[in-house]
C-alpha positions in Angstrom: 50.9 -112.5 -144.6 50.9 -108.9 -144.4 49.1 -106.4 -146.5 52.4 -105.7 -148.6 52.7 -109.3 -149.6 49.3 -110.0 -150.1 49.4 -106.9 -152.6 52.7 -108.2 -154.2 51.3 -111.9 -154.3 48.4 -110.4 -156.0 50.6 -108.3 -158.6 52.8 -111.5 -159.1 50.0 -114.0 -160.0 48.5 -111.6 -162.7 52.0 -110.8 -164.0 53.1 -114.2 -164.4 49.9 -115.5 -166.0 49.4 -112.7 -168.7 51.6 -114.8 -171.1 48.7 -117.7 -170.8 45.9 -115.6 -171.8 43.4 -113.6 -169.6 41.4 -116.0 -168.9 43.9 -118.1 -166.6 44.2 -115.4 -164.6 41.0 -115.6 -162.7 41.5 -119.3 -162.8 42.1 -121.3 -159.3 43.6 -124.2 -161.3 47.5 -124.3 -162.0 49.7 -126.6 -164.0 53.3 -127.5 -162.6 56.0 -125.5 -164.9 57.4 -128.3 -167.6 60.8 -128.1 -169.2 58.9 -127.3 -172.5 57.2 -124.5 -170.5 59.5 -122.6 -168.6 57.6 -119.5 -168.2 56.7 -120.6 -164.7 60.2 -120.6 -163.7 60.8 -116.5 -165.1 61.3 -114.3 -162.8 58.9 -111.2 -163.8 60.8 -108.9 -161.3 57.9 -109.1 -158.8 59.6 -110.8 -155.8 57.1 -109.7 -153.0 57.4 -107.3 -150.0 60.1 -104.4 -150.6 62.6 -103.6 -147.9 60.8 -101.1 -146.1 62.4 -97.8 -145.4 64.1 -97.5 -142.1 64.2 -101.7 -141.6 67.0 -103.6 -141.7 67.0 -106.4 -144.3 65.6 -109.8 -142.7 64.2 -112.1 -145.1 65.1 -113.8 -148.2 63.5 -111.4 -150.3 64.6 -108.3 -148.8 68.3 -109.7 -148.9 67.7 -110.0 -152.5 66.9 -106.6 -153.0 70.0 -105.9 -151.0 71.7 -106.4 -154.3 73.0 -102.6 -154.8 75.5 -100.2 -154.4 78.8 -102.1 -152.7 76.9 -105.4 -151.9 76.4 -105.6 -156.0 79.9 -105.0 -156.3 81.3 -107.6 -154.2 78.7 -110.2 -155.0 79.3 -109.8 -158.3 83.2 -110.2 -158.2 82.6 -113.3 -156.0 80.5 -114.7 -158.7 82.8 -114.1 -161.6 85.8 -115.4 -160.0 84.3 -118.6 -158.9 82.8 -119.3 -162.5 86.4 -118.6 -163.7 87.8 -121.6 -162.1 87.9 -124.5 -164.1 85.5 -127.6 -162.3 86.9 -131.0 -163.8 86.1 -134.9 -163.2 88.0 -137.4 -161.8 88.3 -141.1 -161.2 89.5 -143.0 -158.9 90.8 -146.3 -160.6 91.3 -149.6 -158.1 94.4 -150.5 -160.6 96.8 -148.9 -162.7 96.1 -148.9 -166.2 92.3 -150.1 -165.7 89.9 -149.2 -168.3 86.5 -148.3 -168.5 83.5 -148.7 -171.4 82.0 -145.8 -170.8 84.3 -143.4 -169.6 87.6 -141.8 -171.4 90.4 -140.5 -169.3 93.7 -138.9 -169.9 96.8 -138.5 -167.1 97.4 -135.9 -164.9 100.3 -133.4 -164.7 102.0 -133.6 -161.3 101.2 -130.5 -159.9 97.5 -130.9 -160.6 97.8 -134.4 -158.9 99.5 -132.7 -155.8 96.3 -130.3 -155.7 94.4 -132.9 -155.2 95.8 -135.0 -153.1 96.4 -131.7 -150.7 92.5 -131.8 -150.4 91.3 -133.5 -147.2 87.3 -133.4 -148.5 88.7 -136.3 -151.5 90.1 -138.6 -149.1 87.3 -141.1 -149.5 88.4 -141.1 -153.3 92.1 -140.9 -153.3 92.9 -143.3 -150.2 92.3 -146.4 -152.4 93.0 -145.3 -155.6 95.7 -147.0 -157.3 95.8 -144.4 -159.8 93.8 -141.1 -160.6 93.3 -140.0 -164.2 91.1 -136.8 -165.7 87.5 -137.9 -167.2 87.5 -136.3 -170.4 83.9 -137.5 -171.7 81.1 -138.3 -169.9 77.2 -137.4 -169.2 78.1 -135.1 -166.5 80.4 -132.8 -168.1 78.0 -132.5 -171.3 75.0 -131.7 -168.6 77.7 -128.8 -166.6 78.4 -127.4 -170.0 75.0 -127.2 -171.6 72.9 -126.4 -168.5 69.8 -126.2 -170.0 68.0 -124.2 -173.1 68.6 -120.9 -171.8 71.8 -121.0 -169.3 75.4 -122.4 -169.7 78.2 -123.7 -167.4 79.0 -119.6 -166.8 75.5 -118.9 -166.0 75.2 -121.6 -163.6 78.3 -120.9 -161.2 77.6 -117.5 -161.2 74.0 -117.7 -160.1 75.1 -120.6 -157.7 77.6 -118.3 -156.2 75.5 -115.1 -156.2 72.5 -116.6 -154.3 74.6 -118.4 -151.8 76.5 -115.0 -150.9 73.0 -113.1 -151.0 70.4 -115.6 -149.4 72.6 -118.1 -148.0 71.1 -120.6 -150.1 71.3 -121.8 -153.6 68.9 -124.1 -155.1 69.7 -126.7 -158.5 66.7 -128.2 -159.9 67.5 -131.6 -161.4 64.8 -133.1 -163.3 65.1 -136.9 -164.0 65.2 -138.3 -167.6 65.2 -142.2 -169.0 68.2 -144.1 -166.9 67.2 -141.7 -163.8 69.8 -139.2 -164.6 69.4 -135.7 -164.6 68.8 -134.1 -167.8 68.9 -130.3 -167.2 69.8 -127.9 -164.4 67.8 -124.9 -163.2 69.4 -122.4 -160.8 65.9 -121.6 -158.5 65.9 -117.9 -157.4 66.3 -118.7 -153.3 63.5 -116.3 -152.3 60.8 -118.5 -154.1 61.7 -121.9 -152.4 61.9 -123.0 -149.3 62.5 -126.9 -147.6 59.6 -128.5 -145.8 60.5 -129.9 -142.6 59.8 -133.5 -141.5 59.4 -134.8 -138.3 62.3 -136.9 -137.6 66.1 -136.6 -138.2 65.8 -139.5 -140.6 64.0 -137.5 -142.9 64.4 -133.6 -142.2 63.0 -132.5 -145.2 60.2 -133.7 -146.9 60.2 -132.1 -149.7 60.8 -128.4 -151.3 58.1 -126.0 -151.9 58.4 -123.3 -155.0 56.2 -120.3 -154.4 55.7 -117.7 -156.5 52.2 -115.7 -156.6 49.4 -118.2 -157.5 52.0 -120.9 -158.3 53.1 -123.6 -155.7 55.1 -126.4 -156.8 56.4 -129.3 -154.6 59.7 -130.7 -155.4 61.2 -133.9 -154.3 64.3 -134.0 -152.2 65.9 -136.3 -155.0 65.5 -133.4 -157.8 66.8 -130.4 -155.9 70.5 -130.0 -154.9 70.6 -127.0 -151.9 74.1 -125.1 -151.3 73.9 -123.8 -148.0 75.8 -121.3 -145.6 76.3 -122.6 -142.2 73.2 -121.5 -140.2 73.7 -121.2 -136.2 70.1 -121.0 -135.6 68.9 -123.8 -138.5 71.3 -126.5 -139.3 69.1 -127.4 -142.1 68.9 -124.0 -144.2 71.6 -121.2 -144.8 72.5 -118.1 -143.3 72.7 -115.1 -145.5 76.0 -112.6 -145.6 73.8 -110.0 -145.9 72.0 -111.0 -142.8 75.3 -111.1 -141.2 76.3 -107.4 -142.2 72.6 -106.4 -142.0 73.7 -103.0 -139.9 76.4 -102.1 -142.6 74.1 -102.9 -145.4 71.1 -101.0 -143.9 73.4 -97.9 -143.2 75.1 -97.9 -146.6 71.6 -97.2 -147.9 70.6 -94.8 -145.6 73.7 -92.9 -146.5 73.2 -93.3 -150.4 69.6 -92.1 -149.8 71.0 -89.2 -147.9 73.3 -88.0 -150.3 70.5 -88.7 -153.3 67.9 -86.3 -151.2 71.2 -83.8 -150.3 72.0 -83.4 -153.9 68.6 -83.6 -155.5 66.6 -81.4 -153.0 68.8 -79.4 -150.7 70.1 -77.3 -152.9 73.2 -76.2 -150.6 76.1 -74.8 -152.5 78.5 -74.6 -149.3 76.4 -71.8 -147.5 73.3 -70.2 -146.7 71.2 -67.4 -147.7 69.8 -64.8 -144.9 67.1 -62.5 -145.4 68.5 -58.7 -144.5 64.6 -57.7 -144.0 61.7 -59.0 -142.6 59.8 -61.1 -145.5 56.5 -62.6 -145.4 55.7 -66.5 -146.1 54.6 -66.2 -149.6 58.3 -64.2 -150.4 60.4 -66.6 -148.6 58.5 -69.5 -150.4 58.7 -67.6 -153.8 62.6 -66.9 -153.0 62.9 -70.7 -152.1 61.4 -72.0 -155.0 63.7 -69.6 -157.6 67.0 -70.4 -155.6 66.0 -74.3 -156.0 65.5 -74.2 -159.7 68.6 -71.9 -160.0 71.1 -74.1 -157.9 69.3 -77.4 -156.8 70.7 -80.8 -158.8 74.3 -82.3 -159.3 74.6 -80.6 -162.9 74.2 -77.4 -161.0 77.2 -78.0 -158.7 79.5 -75.3 -158.7 77.6 -72.8 -160.3 78.2 -69.0 -160.0 75.8 -68.0 -156.7 74.3 -64.3 -157.3 72.4 -63.8 -153.7 69.1 -61.9 -154.5 68.3 -58.7 -153.2 68.0 -58.1 -149.7 69.4 -61.7 -149.2 73.1 -62.4 -147.6 75.1 -65.4 -148.6 76.9 -67.2 -145.2 79.7 -69.8 -146.5 79.3 -73.1 -144.4 82.3 -74.8 -143.5 82.4 -78.5 -143.1 81.4 -79.6 -139.5 83.4 -82.3 -137.7 79.7 -84.4 -138.0 80.2 -84.0 -142.1 84.0 -85.2 -141.6 83.1 -88.4 -139.6 79.9 -88.9 -142.0 82.5 -89.2 -144.9 85.0 -91.5 -142.7 82.0 -93.5 -141.7 81.2 -94.2 -145.5 84.5 -95.6 -146.0 84.8 -97.8 -142.5 81.2 -98.9 -143.9 81.9 -99.8 -147.2 85.4 -101.9 -145.7 83.0 -104.1 -143.4 80.6 -105.0 -146.1 83.6 -105.8 -148.3 85.1 -107.9 -145.3 81.2 -109.6 -144.9 82.2 -111.1 -148.4 85.9 -111.8 -147.9 87.3 -109.3 -149.9 90.1 -107.5 -149.1 89.7 -104.0 -149.8 92.9 -103.6 -151.8 90.9 -105.9 -154.4 88.6 -103.5 -155.5 89.9 -99.9 -154.0 93.7 -99.0 -153.5 95.0 -96.2 -152.3 98.5 -97.0 -153.6 99.6 -97.9 -157.0 101.9 -100.3 -155.6 101.9 -104.0 -157.7 102.9 -105.9 -154.5 100.1 -104.4 -152.5 97.5 -105.7 -155.1 98.6 -109.1 -155.6 98.8 -109.5 -151.8 95.2 -108.6 -152.1 94.3 -110.9 -154.8 96.1 -113.5 -153.1 94.1 -113.2 -150.0 90.6 -112.7 -151.8 91.6 -116.1 -153.6 92.6 -117.9 -150.8 90.0 -116.8 -147.9 87.1 -115.9 -150.0 87.0 -118.0 -153.7 88.6 -121.5 -152.3 86.3 -122.0 -150.0 83.2 -121.0 -151.8 84.7 -123.7 -154.7 85.3 -126.2 -152.1 81.8 -125.7 -150.6 80.4 -126.1 -154.4 82.5 -129.3 -155.3 81.7 -130.9 -151.9 77.9 -130.8 -152.7 78.2 -132.0 -155.9 80.2 -134.8 -154.8 77.6 -135.4 -152.1 74.6 -135.6 -154.4 75.3 -135.3 -157.8 78.1 -137.9 -158.9 76.8 -140.8 -157.2 73.9 -140.6 -159.5 76.5 -141.5 -162.1 79.4 -143.8 -160.4 80.7 -144.1 -157.0 84.2 -143.8 -158.8 83.9 -140.4 -160.0 84.4 -136.9 -158.5 84.8 -133.7 -159.2 87.3 -130.7 -158.2 87.9 -127.3 -158.8 91.4 -126.3 -159.9 93.4 -124.1 -157.5 91.9 -120.8 -157.5 94.7 -119.2 -155.4 97.7 -117.9 -157.4 101.0 -119.0 -157.0 104.1 -117.3 -155.5 106.3 -117.1 -159.0 109.0 -116.0 -157.2 109.1 -118.0 -154.6 108.2 -121.3 -157.1 111.4 -120.3 -159.3 113.5 -120.3 -156.2 112.1 -123.8 -155.3 112.7 -125.3 -158.5 116.5 -123.8 -158.8 117.1 -125.5 -155.4 115.4 -129.0 -155.7 117.3 -129.2 -159.4 120.7 -128.3 -157.6 120.5 -131.1 -155.1 118.8 -133.6 -157.6 115.3 -133.8 -155.7 114.3 -133.4 -159.2 115.6 -133.0 -163.0 115.4 -130.1 -165.0 113.0 -131.9 -167.7 110.8 -132.9 -164.6 110.4 -129.3 -163.6 109.7 -128.1 -167.5 107.5 -131.2 -167.6 105.2 -130.0 -164.8 105.0 -126.4 -166.2 103.9 -128.1 -169.6 107.1 -127.3 -171.4 109.1 -129.4 -173.8 112.2 -131.1 -172.5 115.9 -129.7 -173.6 118.9 -131.9 -174.1 120.6 -132.6 -171.0 117.5 -132.0 -169.1 117.8 -135.6 -168.0 120.9 -135.6 -166.2 121.6 -134.7 -162.6 124.4 -132.6 -162.0 126.6 -131.9 -158.7 126.3 -128.6 -157.3 129.9 -128.3 -156.4 131.4 -128.5 -159.8 128.7 -129.2 -162.3 129.8 -132.7 -163.0 127.4 -134.9 -165.0 126.0 -137.8 -162.5 124.6 -141.0 -163.8 125.9 -140.5 -167.4 129.9 -141.4 -168.6 131.6 -144.1 -166.7 133.7 -143.1 -163.9 136.9 -144.1 -165.7 135.8 -141.5 -168.5 135.1 -138.8 -165.9 138.5 -139.6 -164.3 139.9 -139.1 -167.9 138.1 -136.0 -168.4 139.2 -134.1 -165.1 142.7 -135.1 -165.5 142.7 -133.4 -168.7 141.1 -130.3 -167.4 143.9 -130.5 -164.8 146.9 -130.8 -167.2 145.5 -127.9 -169.3 145.2 -125.5 -166.6 148.5 -126.2 -165.9 149.7 -125.2 -169.4 147.7 -121.9 -169.3 149.3 -120.9 -165.7 152.7 -122.0 -167.0 152.3 -119.7 -169.9 
């Protein structure tokens, strides 16, 4: 532990114990945080060693501290998008019409059922199911809605996505209650928890260790769910997106610091002042301070410059280096956004074209939000749903916006060739049936099929021909 961490840990211990009284600050004993005393889990904004200037982020604490500027914008956008996608619970029935004493269900509309069967990660439930229905009342649904006394469903998903993007790891602490089922869910800040590895692959992780300041709490593997991004260096820990784009994040911070310094300290109004006569060091210093007071700072930008006596103002044009700096900022921003799977048109677009914006939203949902939702639901189906019942599983709705124009064209073509009926397509959209919507029509002359008998159809056709002849003779 370096000197920075020691100072931070010591300060964190004092801050973390203040709420329990002065005597506890010097005490060497500690108690595990409980559900009735959550102060041990509260983050006092003392996260350990700060990101040292001139150093690329390398640790989980530093990844969290990088949550500013474009990293903040991208991580927040992804977290909000993930939290906006409904997660539903389903049950795979062995026989059609099967009833359960403790599970209430309802049928699934056709489009959502097609979506479920298109997901390869659900094959273990769907391939053996005679029928699949949505679960409407279950203890797990209650848990995901009322996460704990301080957090709700949206807090849970946003925090899980946020820590996954920043640290490459997100942790749920799920203490068990009666019947050995989880009673609450707490998202543990990733910078405070680490797995303690075993000595064999049979038990790769012995337990998890929560450390913050003087608090050290061991947590059992059964009570912790770890969500990770794939790590090529370690199969049992996550790989932070920040680490993958560390150079871009570091460069972004340095560019921001440079511009802030330029605005606050350099007082450079598009040129420089050159003395016409020889001046002493004291006179130059006095002139510099006077100039800084009058023109330094963003609020004084554009102020009319009146050069001091015996000094000449020389205008400074933008150099190629400064021009490349501006272009470099754009490229750096694009790299950060790409690291978080966000197309540039999603946040910033140089055109007001609606098609461009919709295309960017589509790519973001398909390549950014959908994989994040799949990663979360697969881990829940692996670690959480088996606690309750091996017949249930969860799945997010499809976050990818559909191509409305293509869908309408497909619906029209399907009804034309009787692949589906009009009312079937309306039912898939959640719309009410219409009269005549349950009859198929032949595309050539739009004659009804399966309605009147063939003899009646022939009579109707004969009348139409006779009426046409009368009109032509007139």
